[in-house]
PDB file of N, CA, C and O in Angstrom, chain B, residues numbered from 101:
ATOM      1  N   MET B 101     -62.471-108.047 -78.418  1.00  0.00           N
ATOM      2  CA  MET B 101     -63.164-108.080 -77.151  1.00  0.00           C
ATOM      3  C   MET B 101     -63.105-106.691 -76.524  1.00  0.00           C
ATOM      4  O   MET B 101     -62.070-106.026 -76.574  1.00  0.00           O
ATOM      5  N   ALA B 102     -64.172-106.271 -75.958  1.00  0.00           N
ATOM      6  CA  ALA B 102     -64.251-104.940 -75.360  1.00  0.00           C
ATOM      7  C   ALA B 102     -63.469-104.883 -74.052  1.00  0.00           C
ATOM      8  O   ALA B 102     -63.366-105.867 -73.319  1.00  0.00           O
ATOM      9  N   ARG B 103     -62.923-103.703 -73.786  1.00  0.00           N
ATOM     10  CA  ARG B 103     -62.192-103.503 -72.532  1.00  0.00           C
ATOM     11  C   ARG B 103     -63.156-103.100 -71.420  1.00  0.00           C
ATOM     12  O   ARG B 103     -64.251-102.592 -71.662  1.00  0.00           O
ATOM     13  N   LYS B 104     -62.713-103.343 -70.220  1.00  0.00           N
ATOM     14  CA  LYS B 104     -63.479-102.875 -69.069  1.00  0.00           C
ATOM     15  C   LYS B 104     -63.279-101.372 -68.936  1.00  0.00           C
ATOM     16  O   LYS B 104     -62.208-100.872 -69.279  1.00  0.00           O
ATOM     17  N   PRO B 105     -64.262-100.643 -68.456  1.00  0.00           N
ATOM     18  CA  PRO B 105     -64.092 -99.195 -68.253  1.00  0.00           C
ATOM     19  C   PRO B 105     -62.917 -98.911 -67.316  1.00  0.00           C
ATOM     20  O   PRO B 105     -62.750 -99.561 -66.284  1.00  0.00           O
ATOM     21  N   GLY B 106     -62.126 -97.942 -67.698  1.00  0.00           N
ATOM     22  CA  GLY B 106     -60.993 -97.557 -66.862  1.00  0.00           C
ATOM     23  C   GLY B 106     -59.772 -98.431 -67.011  1.00  0.00           C
ATOM     24  O   GLY B 106     -58.828 -98.301 -66.232  1.00  0.00           O
ATOM     25  N   SER B 107     -59.759 -99.324 -67.993  1.00  0.00           N
ATOM     26  CA  SER B 107     -58.619-100.216 -68.146  1.00  0.00           C
ATOM     27  C   SER B 107     -57.538 -99.652 -69.058  1.00  0.00           C
ATOM     28  O   SER B 107     -56.485-100.268 -69.224  1.00  0.00           O
ATOM     29  N   ARG B 108     -57.786 -98.485 -69.651  1.00  0.00           N
ATOM     30  CA  ARG B 108     -56.773 -97.855 -70.497  1.00  0.00           C
ATOM     31  C   ARG B 108     -55.627 -97.334 -69.650  1.00  0.00           C
ATOM     32  O   ARG B 108     -55.804 -96.988 -68.482  1.00  0.00           O
ATOM     33  N   ALA B 109     -54.474 -97.283 -70.243  1.00  0.00           N
ATOM     34  CA  ALA B 109     -53.322 -96.717 -69.542  1.00  0.00           C
ATOM     35  C   ALA B 109     -53.551 -95.223 -69.367  1.00  0.00           C
ATOM     36  O   ALA B 109     -53.744 -94.513 -70.354  1.00  0.00           O
ATOM     37  N   GLY B 110     -53.533 -94.738 -68.143  1.00  0.00           N
ATOM     38  CA  GLY B 110     -53.847 -93.348 -67.867  1.00  0.00           C
ATOM     39  C   GLY B 110     -52.667 -92.415 -68.026  1.00  0.00           C
ATOM     40  O   GLY B 110     -52.864 -91.203 -68.112  1.00  0.00           O
ATOM     41  N   GLY B 111     -51.460 -92.922 -68.070  1.00  0.00           N
ATOM     42  CA  GLY B 111     -50.292 -92.063 -68.094  1.00  0.00           C
ATOM     43  C   GLY B 111     -49.728 -91.777 -69.462  1.00  0.00           C
ATOM     44  O   GLY B 111     -48.566 -91.382 -69.558  1.00  0.00           O
ATOM     45  N   GLU B 112     -50.486 -91.956 -70.526  1.00  0.00           N
ATOM     46  CA  GLU B 112     -49.955 -91.762 -71.857  1.00  0.00           C
ATOM     47  C   GLU B 112     -49.798 -90.293 -72.225  1.00  0.00           C
ATOM     48  O   GLU B 112     -48.847 -89.924 -72.914  1.00  0.00           O
ATOM     49  N   PHE B 113     -50.726 -89.453 -71.769  1.00  0.00           N
ATOM     50  CA  PHE B 113     -50.710 -88.028 -72.088  1.00  0.00           C
ATOM     51  C   PHE B 113     -50.903 -87.200 -70.824  1.00  0.00           C
ATOM     52  O   PHE B 113     -51.498 -87.650 -69.845  1.00  0.00           O
ATOM     53  N   VAL B 114     -50.383 -85.978 -70.875  1.00  0.00           N
ATOM     54  CA  VAL B 114     -50.626 -84.995 -69.828  1.00  0.00           C
ATOM     55  C   VAL B 114     -51.371 -83.850 -70.498  1.00  0.00           C
ATOM     56  O   VAL B 114     -51.000 -83.420 -71.590  1.00  0.00           O
ATOM     57  N   LEU B 115     -52.412 -83.359 -69.855  1.00  0.00           N
ATOM     58  CA  LEU B 115     -53.236 -82.305 -70.427  1.00  0.00           C
ATOM     59  C   LEU B 115     -52.806 -80.947 -69.882  1.00  0.00           C
ATOM     60  O   LEU B 115     -52.516 -80.804 -68.694  1.00  0.00           O
ATOM     61  N   PHE B 116     -52.769 -79.946 -70.774  1.00  0.00           N
ATOM     62  CA  PHE B 116     -52.373 -78.591 -70.408  1.00  0.00           C
ATOM     63  C   PHE B 116     -53.438 -77.600 -70.832  1.00  0.00           C
ATOM     64  O   PHE B 116     -54.074 -77.767 -71.873  1.00  0.00           O
ATOM     65  N   ASN B 117     -53.630 -76.569 -70.028  1.00  0.00           N
ATOM     66  CA  ASN B 117     -54.428 -75.403 -70.401  1.00  0.00           C
ATOM     67  C   ASN B 117     -53.444 -74.352 -70.881  1.00  0.00           C
ATOM     68  O   ASN B 117     -52.478 -74.038 -70.186  1.00  0.00           O
ATOM     69  N   VAL B 118     -53.684 -73.806 -72.067  1.00  0.00           N
ATOM     70  CA  VAL B 118     -52.757 -72.857 -72.679  1.00  0.00           C
ATOM     71  C   VAL B 118     -53.440 -71.499 -72.788  1.00  0.00           C
ATOM     72  O   VAL B 118     -54.566 -71.392 -73.274  1.00  0.00           O
ATOM     73  N   PHE B 119     -52.743 -70.466 -72.329  1.00  0.00           N
ATOM     74  CA  PHE B 119     -53.246 -69.099 -72.380  1.00  0.00           C
ATOM     75  C   PHE B 119     -52.394 -68.319 -73.379  1.00  0.00           C
ATOM     76  O   PHE B 119     -51.165 -68.366 -73.325  1.00  0.00           O
ATOM     77  N   TYR B 120     -53.054 -67.602 -74.291  1.00  0.00           N
ATOM     78  CA  TYR B 120     -52.358 -66.897 -75.358  1.00  0.00           C
ATOM     79  C   TYR B 120     -52.302 -65.398 -75.090  1.00  0.00           C
ATOM     80  O   TYR B 120     -53.056 -64.875 -74.270  1.00  0.00           O
ATOM     81  N   GLU B 121     -51.395 -64.711 -75.797  1.00  0.00           N
ATOM     82  CA  GLU B 121     -51.187 -63.269 -75.637  1.00  0.00           C
ATOM     83  C   GLU B 121     -52.455 -62.463 -75.909  1.00  0.00           C
ATOM     84  O   GLU B 121     -52.660 -61.416 -75.294  1.00  0.00           O
ATOM     85  N   ASP B 122     -53.307 -62.931 -76.820  1.00  0.00           N
ATOM     86  CA  ASP B 122     -54.520 -62.174 -77.153  1.00  0.00           C
ATOM     87  C   ASP B 122     -55.663 -62.410 -76.163  1.00  0.00           C
ATOM     88  O   ASP B 122     -56.764 -61.893 -76.355  1.00  0.00           O
ATOM     89  N   GLY B 123     -55.411 -63.189 -75.103  1.00  0.00           N
ATOM     90  CA  GLY B 123     -56.403 -63.417 -74.068  1.00  0.00           C
ATOM     91  C   GLY B 123     -57.222 -64.687 -74.240  1.00  0.00           C
ATOM     92  O   GLY B 123     -58.047 -65.000 -73.382  1.00  0.00           O
ATOM     93  N   THR B 124     -57.019 -65.420 -75.314  1.00  0.00           N
ATOM     94  CA  THR B 124     -57.767 -66.653 -75.522  1.00  0.00           C
ATOM     95  C   THR B 124     -57.121 -67.793 -74.753  1.00  0.00           C
ATOM     96  O   THR B 124     -55.971 -67.707 -74.322  1.00  0.00           O
ATOM     97  N   GLN B 125     -57.891 -68.862 -74.593  1.00  0.00           N
ATOM     98  CA  GLN B 125     -57.427 -70.030 -73.865  1.00  0.00           C
ATOM     99  C   GLN B 125     -57.823 -71.288 -74.619  1.00  0.00           C
ATOM    100  O   GLN B 125     -58.907 -71.351 -75.200  1.00  0.00           O
ATOM    101  N   ARG B 126     -56.970 -72.269 -74.615  1.00  0.00           N
ATOM    102  CA  ARG B 126     -57.276 -73.587 -75.159  1.00  0.00           C
ATOM    103  C   ARG B 126     -57.066 -74.578 -74.028  1.00  0.00           C
ATOM    104  O   ARG B 126     -56.028 -74.569 -73.366  1.00  0.00           O
ATOM    105  N   SER B 127     -58.046 -75.422 -73.812  1.00  0.00           N
ATOM    106  CA  SER B 127     -57.992 -76.363 -72.708  1.00  0.00           C
ATOM    107  C   SER B 127     -57.679 -77.771 -73.181  1.00  0.00           C
ATOM    108  O   SER B 127     -57.968 -78.150 -74.316  1.00  0.00           O
ATOM    109  N   ASN B 128     -57.084 -78.526 -72.284  1.00  0.00           N
ATOM    110  CA  ASN B 128     -56.834 -79.960 -72.474  1.00  0.00           C
ATOM    111  C   ASN B 128     -56.001 -80.272 -73.717  1.00  0.00           C
ATOM    112  O   ASN B 128     -56.339 -81.169 -74.489  1.00  0.00           O
ATOM    113  N   ARG B 129     -54.927 -79.538 -73.902  1.00  0.00           N
ATOM    114  CA  ARG B 129     -54.000 -79.830 -74.991  1.00  0.00           C
ATOM    115  C   ARG B 129     -53.134 -81.008 -74.575  1.00  0.00           C
ATOM    116  O   ARG B 129     -52.529 -80.980 -73.504  1.00  0.00           O
ATOM    117  N   LYS B 130     -53.066 -82.039 -75.404  1.00  0.00           N
ATOM    118  CA  LYS B 130     -52.351 -83.275 -75.068  1.00  0.00           C
ATOM    119  C   LYS B 130     -50.868 -83.175 -75.380  1.00  0.00           C
ATOM    120  O   LYS B 130     -50.467 -82.706 -76.445  1.00  0.00           O
ATOM    121  N   VAL B 131     -50.053 -83.634 -74.414  1.00  0.00           N
ATOM    122  CA  VAL B 131     -48.610 -83.727 -74.580  1.00  0.00           C
ATOM    123  C   VAL B 131     -48.210 -85.125 -74.112  1.00  0.00           C
ATOM    124  O   VAL B 131     -48.632 -85.546 -73.035  1.00  0.00           O
ATOM    125  N   PRO B 132     -47.408 -85.858 -74.889  1.00  0.00           N
ATOM    126  CA  PRO B 132     -46.982 -87.191 -74.452  1.00  0.00           C
ATOM    127  C   PRO B 132     -46.260 -87.137 -73.107  1.00  0.00           C
ATOM    128  O   PRO B 132     -45.356 -86.325 -72.908  1.00  0.00           O
ATOM    129  N   ALA B 133     -46.665 -88.003 -72.196  1.00  0.00           N
ATOM    130  CA  ALA B 133     -46.118 -87.998 -70.837  1.00  0.00           C
ATOM    131  C   ALA B 133     -44.642 -88.363 -70.801  1.00  0.00           C
ATOM    132  O   ALA B 133     -43.925 -87.929 -69.900  1.00  0.00           O
ATOM    133  N   ASP B 134     -44.175 -89.150 -71.762  1.00  0.00           N
ATOM    134  CA  ASP B 134     -42.774 -89.563 -71.735  1.00  0.00           C
ATOM    135  C   ASP B 134     -41.809 -88.421 -72.048  1.00  0.00           C
ATOM    136  O   ASP B 134     -40.607 -88.563 -71.823  1.00  0.00           O
ATOM    137  N   LEU B 135     -42.306 -87.289 -72.564  1.00  0.00           N
ATOM    138  CA  LEU B 135     -41.451 -86.128 -72.828  1.00  0.00           C
ATOM    139  C   LEU B 135     -41.259 -85.259 -71.597  1.00  0.00           C
ATOM    140  O   LEU B 135     -40.349 -84.431 -71.558  1.00  0.00           O
ATOM    141  N   LEU B 136     -42.103 -85.440 -70.597  1.00  0.00           N
ATOM    142  CA  LEU B 136     -42.102 -84.561 -69.430  1.00  0.00           C
ATOM    143  C   LEU B 136     -41.347 -85.192 -68.272  1.00  0.00           C
ATOM    144  O   LEU B 136     -41.024 -86.380 -68.291  1.00  0.00           O
ATOM    145  N   GLY B 137     -41.073 -84.369 -67.263  1.00  0.00           N
ATOM    146  CA  GLY B 137     -40.353 -84.847 -66.090  1.00  0.00           C
ATOM    147  C   GLY B 137     -38.863 -84.633 -66.281  1.00  0.00           C
ATOM    148  O   GLY B 137     -38.448 -83.841 -67.127  1.00  0.00           O
ATOM    149  N   GLY B 138     -38.083 -85.313 -65.523  1.00  0.00           N
ATOM    150  CA  GLY B 138     -36.631 -85.166 -65.623  1.00  0.00           C
ATOM    151  C   GLY B 138     -36.194 -83.786 -65.188  1.00  0.00           C
ATOM    152  O   GLY B 138     -36.892 -83.122 -64.422  1.00  0.00           O
ATOM    153  N   LEU B 139     -35.047 -83.351 -65.670  1.00  0.00           N
ATOM    154  CA  LEU B 139     -34.499 -82.066 -65.269  1.00  0.00           C
ATOM    155  C   LEU B 139     -35.264 -80.885 -65.839  1.00  0.00           C
ATOM    156  O   LEU B 139     -35.301 -79.820 -65.224  1.00  0.00           O
ATOM    157  N   ASP B 140     -35.874 -81.054 -67.002  1.00  0.00           N
ATOM    158  CA  ASP B 140     -36.584 -79.961 -67.661  1.00  0.00           C
ATOM    159  C   ASP B 140     -38.004 -79.784 -67.152  1.00  0.00           C
ATOM    160  O   ASP B 140     -38.618 -78.755 -67.435  1.00  0.00           O
ATOM    161  N   GLY B 141     -38.544 -80.725 -66.425  1.00  0.00           N
ATOM    162  CA  GLY B 141     -39.915 -80.620 -65.919  1.00  0.00           C
ATOM    163  C   GLY B 141     -40.923 -80.542 -67.053  1.00  0.00           C
ATOM    164  O   GLY B 141     -40.954 -81.419 -67.916  1.00  0.00           O
ATOM    165  N   ASP B 142     -41.756 -79.492 -67.060  1.00  0.00           N
ATOM    166  CA  ASP B 142     -42.786 -79.321 -68.086  1.00  0.00           C
ATOM    167  C   ASP B 142     -42.332 -78.452 -69.256  1.00  0.00           C
ATOM    168  O   ASP B 142     -43.131 -78.161 -70.145  1.00  0.00           O
ATOM    169  N   ALA B 143     -41.069 -78.031 -69.274  1.00  0.00           N
ATOM    170  CA  ALA B 143     -40.569 -77.154 -70.342  1.00  0.00           C
ATOM    171  C   ALA B 143     -40.730 -77.768 -71.743  1.00  0.00           C
ATOM    172  O   ALA B 143     -41.083 -77.039 -72.670  1.00  0.00           O
ATOM    173  N   PRO B 144     -40.492 -79.060 -71.938  1.00  0.00           N
ATOM    174  CA  PRO B 144     -40.685 -79.622 -73.284  1.00  0.00           C
ATOM    175  C   PRO B 144     -42.124 -79.540 -73.792  1.00  0.00           C
ATOM    176  O   PRO B 144     -42.356 -79.605 -74.999  1.00  0.00           O
ATOM    177  N   ALA B 145     -43.082 -79.399 -72.894  1.00  0.00           N
ATOM    178  CA  ALA B 145     -44.483 -79.316 -73.311  1.00  0.00           C
ATOM    179  C   ALA B 145     -44.720 -78.076 -74.159  1.00  0.00           C
ATOM    180  O   ALA B 145     -45.516 -78.116 -75.098  1.00  0.00           O
ATOM    181  N   ARG B 146     -44.045 -76.976 -73.847  1.00  0.00           N
ATOM    182  CA  ARG B 146     -44.212 -75.737 -74.609  1.00  0.00           C
ATOM    183  C   ARG B 146     -43.823 -75.947 -76.068  1.00  0.00           C
ATOM    184  O   ARG B 146     -44.531 -75.494 -76.968  1.00  0.00           O
ATOM    185  N   ALA B 147     -42.714 -76.624 -76.310  1.00  0.00           N
ATOM    186  CA  ALA B 147     -42.269 -76.874 -77.685  1.00  0.00           C
ATOM    187  C   ALA B 147     -43.268 -77.757 -78.428  1.00  0.00           C
ATOM    188  O   ALA B 147     -43.539 -77.528 -79.607  1.00  0.00           O
ATOM    189  N   VAL B 148     -43.810 -78.753 -77.755  1.00  0.00           N
ATOM    190  CA  VAL B 148     -44.783 -79.652 -78.391  1.00  0.00           C
ATOM    191  C   VAL B 148     -46.053 -78.881 -78.749  1.00  0.00           C
ATOM    192  O   VAL B 148     -46.583 -79.031 -79.849  1.00  0.00           O
ATOM    193  N   ILE B 149     -46.536 -78.063 -77.825  1.00  0.00           N
ATOM    194  CA  ILE B 149     -47.767 -77.303 -78.078  1.00  0.00           C
ATOM    195  C   ILE B 149     -47.540 -76.241 -79.150  1.00  0.00           C
ATOM    196  O   ILE B 149     -48.427 -75.993 -79.967  1.00  0.00           O
ATOM    197  N   GLU B 150     -46.362 -75.608 -79.160  1.00  0.00           N
ATOM    198  CA  GLU B 150     -46.062 -74.641 -80.218  1.00  0.00           C
ATOM    199  C   GLU B 150     -46.044 -75.325 -81.580  1.00  0.00           C
ATOM    200  O   GLU B 150     -46.512 -74.747 -82.561  1.00  0.00           O
ATOM    201  N   GLN B 151     -45.515 -76.541 -81.660  1.00  0.00           N
ATOM    202  CA  GLN B 151     -45.520 -77.284 -82.926  1.00  0.00           C
ATOM    203  C   GLN B 151     -46.951 -77.629 -83.332  1.00  0.00           C
ATOM    204  O   GLN B 151     -47.304 -77.529 -84.507  1.00  0.00           O
ATOM    205  N   GLN B 152     -47.776 -78.034 -82.366  1.00  0.00           N
ATOM    206  CA  GLN B 152     -49.183 -78.305 -82.663  1.00  0.00           C
ATOM    207  C   GLN B 152     -49.867 -77.047 -83.202  1.00  0.00           C
ATOM    208  O   GLN B 152     -50.644 -77.114 -84.154  1.00  0.00           O
ATOM    209  N   ASP B 153     -49.569 -75.896 -82.582  1.00  0.00           N
ATOM    210  CA  ASP B 153     -50.154 -74.629 -83.044  1.00  0.00           C
ATOM    211  C   ASP B 153     -49.709 -74.288 -84.461  1.00  0.00           C
ATOM    212  O   ASP B 153     -50.511 -73.809 -85.262  1.00  0.00           O
ATOM    213  N   ARG B 154     -48.439 -74.531 -84.780  1.00  0.00           N
ATOM    214  CA  ARG B 154     -47.955 -74.267 -86.143  1.00  0.00           C
ATOM    215  C   ARG B 154     -48.656 -75.166 -87.151  1.00  0.00           C
ATOM    216  O   ARG B 154     -49.012 -74.720 -88.242  1.00  0.00           O
ATOM    217  N   ASP B 155     -48.858 -76.437 -86.792  1.00  0.00           N
ATOM    218  CA  ASP B 155     -49.557 -77.358 -87.691  1.00  0.00           C
ATOM    219  C   ASP B 155     -51.003 -76.917 -87.915  1.00  0.00           C
ATOM    220  O   ASP B 155     -51.501 -76.943 -89.040  1.00  0.00           O
ATOM    221  N   ILE B 156     -51.668 -76.514 -86.837  1.00  0.00           N
ATOM    222  CA  ILE B 156     -53.054 -76.050 -86.943  1.00  0.00           C
ATOM    223  C   ILE B 156     -53.123 -74.781 -87.785  1.00  0.00           C
ATOM    224  O   ILE B 156     -54.012 -74.635 -88.624  1.00  0.00           O
ATOM    225  N   ALA B 157     -52.180 -73.863 -87.560  1.00  0.00           N
ATOM    226  CA  ALA B 157     -52.156 -72.608 -88.307  1.00  0.00           C
ATOM    227  C   ALA B 157     -51.914 -72.850 -89.795  1.00  0.00           C
ATOM    228  O   ALA B 157     -52.514 -72.182 -90.637  1.00  0.00           O
ATOM    229  N   ALA B 158     -51.047 -73.792 -90.118  1.00  0.00           N
ATOM    230  CA  ALA B 158     -50.774 -74.093 -91.518  1.00  0.00           C
ATOM    231  C   ALA B 158     -52.015 -74.641 -92.220  1.00  0.00           C
ATOM    232  O   ALA B 158     -52.265 -74.323 -93.382  1.00  0.00           O
ATOM    233  N   LYS B 159     -52.787 -75.462 -91.516  1.00  0.00           N
ATOM    234  CA  LYS B 159     -53.990 -76.038 -92.108  1.00  0.00           C
ATOM    235  C   LYS B 159     -55.116 -75.015 -92.224  1.00  0.00           C
ATOM    236  O   LYS B 159     -55.922 -75.070 -93.153  1.00  0.00           O
ATOM    237  N   SER B 160     -55.165 -74.082 -91.273  1.00  0.00           N
ATOM    238  CA  SER B 160     -56.263 -73.112 -91.279  1.00  0.00           C
ATOM    239  C   SER B 160     -55.944 -71.861 -92.082  1.00  0.00           C
ATOM    240  O   SER B 160     -56.844 -71.093 -92.421  1.00  0.00           O
ATOM    241  N   GLY B 161     -54.652 -71.650 -92.392  1.00  0.00           N
ATOM    242  CA  GLY B 161     -54.269 -70.467 -93.145  1.00  0.00           C
ATOM    243  C   GLY B 161     -54.148 -69.218 -92.291  1.00  0.00           C
ATOM    244  O   GLY B 161     -54.051 -68.112 -92.823  1.00  0.00           O
ATOM    245  N   MET B 162     -54.151 -69.379 -90.965  1.00  0.00           N
ATOM    246  CA  MET B 162     -54.018 -68.251 -90.053  1.00  0.00           C
ATOM    247  C   MET B 162     -52.662 -68.311 -89.359  1.00  0.00           C
ATOM    248  O   MET B 162     -52.035 -69.369 -89.299  1.00  0.00           O
ATOM    249  N   ALA B 163     -52.215 -67.178 -88.838  1.00  0.00           N
ATOM    250  CA  ALA B 163     -50.938 -67.137 -88.133  1.00  0.00           C
ATOM    251  C   ALA B 163     -51.072 -67.803 -86.767  1.00  0.00           C
ATOM    252  O   ALA B 163     -52.114 -67.679 -86.122  1.00  0.00           O
ATOM    253  N   PRO B 164     -50.032 -68.509 -86.316  1.00  0.00           N
ATOM    254  CA  PRO B 164     -50.106 -69.126 -84.986  1.00  0.00           C
ATOM    255  C   PRO B 164     -50.094 -68.065 -83.887  1.00  0.00           C
ATOM    256  O   PRO B 164     -49.476 -67.010 -84.031  1.00  0.00           O
ATOM    257  N   LEU B 165     -50.775 -68.359 -82.804  1.00  0.00           N
ATOM    258  CA  LEU B 165     -50.841 -67.443 -81.672  1.00  0.00           C
ATOM    259  C   LEU B 165     -49.605 -67.594 -80.789  1.00  0.00           C
ATOM    260  O   LEU B 165     -48.990 -68.660 -80.753  1.00  0.00           O
ATOM    261  N   THR B 166     -49.241 -66.520 -80.075  1.00  0.00           N
ATOM    262  CA  THR B 166     -48.108 -66.550 -79.166  1.00  0.00           C
ATOM    263  C   THR B 166     -48.589 -66.982 -77.785  1.00  0.00           C
ATOM    264  O   THR B 166     -49.553 -66.436 -77.248  1.00  0.00           O
ATOM    265  N   ILE B 167     -47.902 -67.970 -77.223  1.00  0.00           N
ATOM    266  CA  ILE B 167     -48.281 -68.494 -75.913  1.00  0.00           C
ATOM    267  C   ILE B 167     -47.805 -67.545 -74.828  1.00  0.00           C
ATOM    268  O   ILE B 167     -46.635 -67.164 -74.784  1.00  0.00           O
ATOM    269  N   LYS B 168     -48.727 -67.169 -73.955  1.00  0.00           N
ATOM    270  CA  LYS B 168     -48.399 -66.320 -72.813  1.00  0.00           C
ATOM    271  C   LYS B 168     -47.993 -67.188 -71.623  1.00  0.00           C
ATOM    272  O   LYS B 168     -46.947 -66.962 -71.015  1.00  0.00           O
ATOM    273  N   SER B 169     -48.813 -68.172 -71.293  1.00  0.00           N
ATOM    274  CA  SER B 169     -48.504 -69.087 -70.205  1.00  0.00           C
ATOM    275  C   SER B 169     -49.257 -70.383 -70.412  1.00  0.00           C
ATOM    276  O   SER B 169     -50.168 -70.466 -71.235  1.00  0.00           O
ATOM    277  N   MET B 170     -48.869 -71.387 -69.659  1.00  0.00           N
ATOM    278  CA  MET B 170     -49.542 -72.673 -69.710  1.00  0.00           C
ATOM    279  C   MET B 170     -49.353 -73.368 -68.378  1.00  0.00           C
ATOM    280  O   MET B 170     -48.364 -73.154 -67.678  1.00  0.00           O
ATOM    281  N   ARG B 171     -50.324 -74.207 -68.044  1.00  0.00           N
ATOM    282  CA  ARG B 171     -50.212 -74.997 -66.832  1.00  0.00           C
ATOM    283  C   ARG B 171     -50.966 -76.299 -67.026  1.00  0.00           C
ATOM    284  O   ARG B 171     -51.844 -76.412 -67.882  1.00  0.00           O
ATOM    285  N   ARG B 172     -50.605 -77.274 -66.215  1.00  0.00           N
ATOM    286  CA  ARG B 172     -51.277 -78.558 -66.313  1.00  0.00           C
ATOM    287  C   ARG B 172     -52.754 -78.389 -66.013  1.00  0.00           C
ATOM    288  O   ARG B 172     -53.141 -77.589 -65.161  1.00  0.00           O
ATOM    289  N   ALA B 173     -53.566 -79.144 -66.716  1.00  0.00           N
ATOM    290  CA  ALA B 173     -55.011 -79.041 -66.528  1.00  0.00           C
ATOM    291  C   ALA B 173     -55.424 -79.503 -65.141  1.00  0.00           C
ATOM    292  O   ALA B 173     -56.459 -79.073 -64.633  1.00  0.00           O
ATOM    293  N   ASP B 174     -54.639 -80.365 -64.525  1.00  0.00           N
ATOM    294  CA  ASP B 174     -54.983 -80.842 -63.189  1.00  0.00           C
ATOM    295  C   ASP B 174     -54.274 -80.058 -62.089  1.00  0.00           C
ATOM    296  O   ASP B 174     -54.319 -80.456 -60.925  1.00  0.00           O
ATOM    297  N   ALA B 175     -53.616 -78.943 -62.441  1.00  0.00           N
ATOM    298  CA  ALA B 175     -52.917 -78.129 -61.449  1.00  0.00           C
ATOM    299  C   ALA B 175     -53.915 -77.477 -60.508  1.00  0.00           C
ATOM    300  O   ALA B 175     -55.013 -77.094 -60.914  1.00  0.00           O
ATOM    301  N   LYS B 176     -53.522 -77.356 -59.255  1.00  0.00           N
ATOM    302  CA  LYS B 176     -54.406 -76.764 -58.260  1.00  0.00           C
ATOM    303  C   LYS B 176     -53.927 -75.369 -57.908  1.00  0.00           C
ATOM    304  O   LYS B 176     -52.739 -75.064 -58.011  1.00  0.00           O
ATOM    305  N   ASP B 177     -54.856 -74.527 -57.493  1.00  0.00           N
ATOM    306  CA  ASP B 177     -54.526 -73.182 -57.043  1.00  0.00           C
ATOM    307  C   ASP B 177     -53.921 -73.224 -55.651  1.00  0.00           C
ATOM    308  O   ASP B 177     -53.750 -74.295 -55.069  1.00  0.00           O
ATOM    309  N   LYS B 178     -53.600 -72.056 -55.125  1.00  0.00           N
ATOM    310  CA  LYS B 178     -52.937 -71.942 -53.830  1.00  0.00           C
ATOM    311  C   LYS B 178     -53.723 -72.589 -52.696  1.00  0.00           C
ATOM    312  O   LYS B 178     -53.135 -73.231 -51.825  1.00  0.00           O
ATOM    313  N   ASP B 179     -55.030 -72.428 -52.695  1.00  0.00           N
ATOM    314  CA  ASP B 179     -55.830 -72.964 -51.590  1.00  0.00           C
ATOM    315  C   ASP B 179     -56.226 -74.425 -51.803  1.00  0.00           C
ATOM    316  O   ASP B 179     -56.957 -74.990 -50.990  1.00  0.00           O
ATOM    317  N   GLY B 180     -55.755 -75.036 -52.877  1.00  0.00           N
ATOM    318  CA  GLY B 180     -56.034 -76.444 -53.123  1.00  0.00           C
ATOM    319  C   GLY B 180     -57.250 -76.701 -53.981  1.00  0.00           C
ATOM    320  O   GLY B 180     -57.530 -77.859 -54.290  1.00  0.00           O
ATOM    321  N   ALA B 181     -57.994 -75.674 -54.384  1.00  0.00           N
ATOM    322  CA  ALA B 181     -59.175 -75.844 -55.226  1.00  0.00           C
ATOM    323  C   ALA B 181     -58.855 -75.387 -56.642  1.00  0.00           C
ATOM    324  O   ALA B 181     -58.044 -74.484 -56.850  1.00  0.00           O
ATOM    325  N   LYS B 182     -59.489 -76.009 -57.588  1.00  0.00           N
ATOM    326  CA  LYS B 182     -59.294 -75.605 -58.977  1.00  0.00           C
ATOM    327  C   LYS B 182     -59.943 -74.251 -59.215  1.00  0.00           C
ATOM    328  O   LYS B 182     -60.899 -73.885 -58.531  1.00  0.00           O
ATOM    329  N   ALA B 183     -59.424 -73.509 -60.185  1.00  0.00           N
ATOM    330  CA  ALA B 183     -59.887 -72.146 -60.439  1.00  0.00           C
ATOM    331  C   ALA B 183     -61.384 -72.095 -60.732  1.00  0.00           C
ATOM    332  O   ALA B 183     -62.068 -71.200 -60.236  1.00  0.00           O
ATOM    333  N   TRP B 184     -61.904 -73.019 -61.517  1.00  0.00           N
ATOM    334  CA  TRP B 184     -63.319 -72.962 -61.868  1.00  0.00           C
ATOM    335  C   TRP B 184     -64.185 -73.240 -60.652  1.00  0.00           C
ATOM    336  O   TRP B 184     -65.314 -72.754 -60.581  1.00  0.00           O
ATOM    337  N   LYS B 185     -63.688 -74.006 -59.697  1.00  0.00           N
ATOM    338  CA  LYS B 185     -64.449 -74.248 -58.477  1.00  0.00           C
ATOM    339  C   LYS B 185     -64.430 -73.006 -57.585  1.00  0.00           C
ATOM    340  O   LYS B 185     -65.428 -72.688 -56.937  1.00  0.00           O
ATOM    341  N   VAL B 186     -63.296 -72.307 -57.552  1.00  0.00           N
ATOM    342  CA  VAL B 186     -63.192 -71.102 -56.754  1.00  0.00           C
ATOM    343  C   VAL B 186     -64.128 -70.030 -57.295  1.00  0.00           C
ATOM    344  O   VAL B 186     -64.782 -69.328 -56.523  1.00  0.00           O
ATOM    345  N   ASN B 187     -64.195 -69.899 -58.624  1.00  0.00           N
ATOM    346  CA  ASN B 187     -65.057 -68.892 -59.247  1.00  0.00           C
ATOM    347  C   ASN B 187     -66.538 -69.210 -59.082  1.00  0.00           C
ATOM    348  O   ASN B 187     -67.372 -68.306 -59.131  1.00  0.00           O
ATOM    349  N   ALA B 188     -66.875 -70.482 -58.888  1.00  0.00           N
ATOM    350  CA  ALA B 188     -68.271 -70.882 -58.775  1.00  0.00           C
ATOM    351  C   ALA B 188     -68.825 -70.601 -57.372  1.00  0.00           C
ATOM    352  O   ALA B 188     -70.040 -70.589 -57.179  1.00  0.00           O
ATOM    353  N   ARG B 189     -67.965 -70.382 -56.423  1.00  0.00           N
ATOM    354  CA  ARG B 189     -68.417 -70.153 -55.030  1.00  0.00           C
ATOM    355  C   ARG B 189     -69.100 -68.847 -54.851  1.00  0.00           C
ATOM    356  O   ARG B 189     -69.530 -68.522 -53.745  1.00  0.00           O
TER     357      ARG B 189
END
């Protein structure tokens, strides 16, 4: 039987935007929500994304990129607007 729209559990994953040393960006990288929070906050997400990058690099035959920074995809800027909305003004 089909589910109603929006009936999926929304808290299964947290999405991150990842910025690399070479200036590239990857958006909406999934990290299991149960790994985050607690005393470490979002620190475990870096290890998960680095492992994902190593797996991708092994399959593609290229070296994994070094992560410069990362933030939650739903994170807001200082004035409360998302970066892409601020740039569109």
